[in-house]
C-alpha positions, 0 to 999 in steps of 0.5 A, a space after each residue: 844945448 849940449 848941457 841940456 842933453 847931458 843933464 837929461 841923460 844923467 837924470 835918466 841914468 840916476 832915475 833908472 838906478 833909483 828905480 832899481 834900488 827901490 825895485 820899481 824898475 819894471 813899472 817905469 819907462 825911460 821918460 819916467 826915469 828921466 823925470 824921477 832923476 831930475 825931480 829927485 835931484 831938485 828935491 836933493 838940492 832943496 833939502 840935502 844940498 844946504 845941509 851937506 854942502 854938495 851940489 846936485 846935477 840940477 846945479 850944473 855940477 857933474 861930479 861923483 858927489 853931485 850924482 850921489 846926492 841926486 841919486 839919494 833925492 831920486 830914491 827919496 822921491 820914489 819912497 814918497 811915491 810908493 808910500 802914497 800909492 801903497 801906504 808903505 815904502 817897498 
């Protein structure tokens, strides 16, 4: 149970940082930040982890490398969403 809470909190922080980088922070609330962080980590785990050899937070790894990999995945997710929404990434 504690691992789930830590996972959601770290996912929220990663989603929030990604929204700041992509300048979508004003459009998102806490729940969407958590979703972006967790789904972004899943995308990074699927695409980037096999290439880089670094786990994500979804793989129960809470290291600096795992958090950076999850952040990259969250930024990629927001870029995809922005592209689909507006036709161009911000």
